[in-house]
N, C-alpha and C positions, 0 to 999 in steps of 0.2 A: 621483198616485203613478206612474201609467203614463208620464206626461211626464217625470218625474224619472228613471225607469229608462232610457227611450229616450235621454236626455241623457248618462247615465253610459255606456251602450253606445257612443254616438258618440265620447266621449272616449277610451274604451279602444281602439276601432278606429283612431282617429287616431294614438294613441301607438304602437300596433303598427306601423302603416304608416310612421311616421317612423323607428322603430327599424330597420326593414328597409332603409331607403334608404342607400346608400353614395355618398359624394361622390368622384367620380373625374375625372381629367383627360380632356378630350375626346381621342378617339383620332385624329382628323384623317383626311384622305383619303390617297390614294396619293401617293408622292413624285413631284414634278414632274420629268419627264425631257425635257420639250419645250423646245428652244432658242428664244430670242426670234426673232420674225419681223419682217422689214423691211416696213413698210407704206407708206413713202414716202421718196423721196430727192430733194433739190434741190441743184443742178440735176440733170437726168436723166443717167443713165449713157450713155457712148459718144457724147459730143458732139465735133464737129469745129470747127476754127477758134476755139478758146476758150482763155483763160488764166485758170484758176480761182484764186480767193482763198479760197473757203469752200464747204464741202459740209455739208449737214444731213441726217442720217439719222434717221427716226422709226420706233420699234419698238412692238410691241403690249404690252410690259410694261417694268417698271423694269429698267434695265441698270447694269452697272459696267464700268469699263475697267481693264485690268491689263497689265503687261509691254509697254508701248507700244514702247519702244526695241528690243525683241527681236522682237515679233510684227508690228508695222506697218512696211511697207517701201514706198518709192516707187521705181519703176524707169523710166528711169535715175535714179540717185541725184543729189540736189541738195545744195548746200553746207549749207543749213539744212533739216532734215527737217520734215515736217508735224507740227503739234501736234494731238493727239486728246484730246478731253475728253467725258465723259459727264455729262448733267444729266437726271435723272428718266428719261424714255423717249426721250431724244434724244442723239445723238452728233454733235459738231461738229468738223469737220476744217478747219484753217486752213493755207494754203499761201502762201509768199512768192512771188508770181507773177512778180516781176522776175527770179527765178533760172531760170525756165523757158526752154528753148531753142526757137527757131523750128522749125517743121516736124518736130516730135518727138512720138511717141506715149508717153504716160505711163500707167503702171499702178500703182495703189495697192492693195497686198495687206494685209488686216487680220488674217490668221492666226487665232489664237484670243484676240485682245485683247478682244473684246466678249462679255460673258456676262450671263445674267440675274442679278438682284440676290440672290435668295434661295437658289437651288440651284447657281449657278455653271455652268449649262449653256452651253457656248460657241455663239455664233452661227456657223453653218457658214462655213468659209473663203470669203471674198468678195473679188473683185477689181473695182475701179472703174477704168474706162478713159476717157481723153479725149486729144485731140490738139490741138496748137497749129497744125497744118497742115490741109490739106483731104483727108487720107487717113490710114489707120491702118497702121503698120508691122505686118507679119503673118508675118515669117520666124522661124525657130527654130534652136536649137542643142540637141542632146541628147547624152548620153554616160553613161559609167560610171566610177566611181572605184575603183581597186584598191589594196589595202594592199600596199606593196612588200615588207613583211616576210613576208607569207604568200602573196601572189599571188592572194588571193581578194578579192571585192568588199568594200569597207569599209562595214560596217553602222552605223557611228556617224554623227553629224551632221557633214557636211563642207560647208564654204562654198565655192561655185564662183563665181569673179569674172571679169568681162570688163573689160579696160582698152582704151582707145583705142590704135590702132596707132602713134600718135605718141608714146606714153609709152615710156620706156626700161624695161629689165627690173628696175629697182629701184623702180618705181612702187608695187608691192604693199606695200613697207615704208614708203612716204612719204605716201600719201593713199588715200582710198577709191576703189573702182572705179566704173565707169559703171553696170554691171548686176551683180546678184548673185542667186543662188538657192541652195538647199540640197538635199542628197541625201536620198533616202528610205531605208528600212531595207535596201534591196538595193544601195545605192550608186549608184542611177540619178539623173540630174538632167536638167532641161529648162528652157531659156529660151524664152519666147514673146514675140511682139510686137517682134521685133528689126528694125532697118534692115539693108539690104544693105551692110554695111561690114566692114572687117577689124578683128579684135580680138586682143589678147593674152589668153590664158586661163590662169588659175591655180586651184588647189584648195588649201585650207588647213583645218586644225582650229583654229578661231578661239576660243581658250580664254576670252578676255575680251570677245568680241562687239564689237570695235571696227572690224571690217572691214579691218584691216591686219595684215600678218604681223610678229609681234614676236620671232620667232626661238626657239631652243631654250631660252632662259632662262625663257620663259613656257610651255614644254612644247608648243609648237605644231608641227604638221607642215606640210609644203609639197609641192606637186606642180605641174608646169607643162609646157608644150609650147614648144619653141624656135620653131616655125613659127606664123604667124598662122592664125586660123580665120575663116571667113566664114559668116554665117547663111544657111540654105537653106530648102527646103520640107520637107514631111513625109517625103519619100523620102531625106532626107539620111542618110549613113552615121554612126552614133554615134561620138563621140569617146571614146577610152580614155586615162585618165591614171593614173599611179601616185603615191601619196602616201607620204611617208617623213619620219622625224625627222632633222633636221640635227644634226651633232655640234657641241657647244659649243667650237669650236676656240680661241676667245680665252682660255678658261680654261686649256687645255693650253699655249698659248703663254706665258701668264703664269708657269706652273710652270716652263717651259723657261728663261725669262729669269731666274727666281729661282735655278735650278740653276747657270746660267752665272756669275752675279754672286757666288755664294757658294762657288765652287770645287767644285761638284758636291754640296754639302750641301743638304738640304731645309729647312734652317732654321739659326738662329744658335746653337742649343743643341747641345751635344755629344750629348745624349740622343737627338737625331733623326738622328744620322749614320748609324745602321744602316739607316734607311729608304731611303737612296739606292740600296742594293743590291737592294731588293725593288720599287722603283718604276720601271716602264718606261713612258716617255711619248714623245710625238711631237708634231710641229707640221707644218703644211702651208703652202704658199706662197700660199694664199688664205684669207680670213677670213669665214666665213658668219655669224659672230656680230656683225660690225661692219657697220652699214648702209652706210657709205661704201666698204667694201671687199668687198661681197658679190658683185660681179660678177667673172667670170673668163673669159678667152679659152678657149673650148672646144677650140681648135686647139693650145693650149699644153700643156706637160707639167705634171703634178701632182708637185711635189717634196715629199717627206716627210723630215724631219730627226728623228733619234732621239737621246735623251740618252745612249745607249750602243750599241755595235755590235750590230745585229740579226742573227739567223740566219734566212735566207730559205728557205722551203719553197715552191718554185715550183708544186707541185701544188695548193697551197691558195690561190694568187692568181688570182682570177677577177673579171672585170667582166661581170656577167650580161647587161646591156643598156644601150644608150644611149637618148637621148631619142626616137629613132625605132624603138625596140624591136629594134634590130639587135644581134646578138651581136658583142662586141668582144674582141679578144685583147690583153691589156695588154703593154706593153713595160717591162722593168726594166733599169736600168743601174747 
């Protein structure tokens, strides 16, 4: 009898215990905020007299690669950019070594392309450097980009590009630069590891990230210096450039041509004839929207043609600065 009572009490206690238990999902630990760590790299960083084909980077956790075309850069730029792939805990970089120049320092910047697989913590910005010669180029260029519309530092992302002194001033519209960097939130930029050579320097808002200037049709801005720049040491005076949007002059010219052909009418329909009186347009003797006509002799006159007689207010005609930041007084004839 006692054994039977003890058995029943055991069943009751067991049922009560089971009824009180709630099945819940595991809460887990703290969110991982630690970026992946580089534990090994082959070949080692900062090698001289080498023409690399492949770099292997081993990390302490599984990684993923993203935005390679935007984040990963090699400087100076080569015709075929390095390929970057992630496999488990390894990143593999492949370079077409036949495109590398002699006696040149190359720097590969990974930006935020490498992240851990689960939380997306980016591997801190890392630069890998090697040289095809027996020395490292160590000179620099620094400066600041100003918004010509406001006169204040441009806080957006501005691409600053260096071209060979042998390139003409249309190179920025035709092919990619030798060296490229981007501004920070204060509009400051800096190139490192440069050779002591002369360069043409440009700044642009590169809306499609193709490292070439595509003009106002793409909404891109441009800035430049007429004189060459030469890399120097840390005591170098910063370079200041203003960036501005070009006017789509080709569109204006097409409207002017249309007016001329149709006797001053803005279209073939009579319903549009009234618009000719309210539309005031102009054209200039150089064309910034056409790659083949984008250059202009700075010593020549800018000629503006209007579709109807203008009224000039000389007090409002001002040329605030030229390429050397000198105030200029315009001449009107």
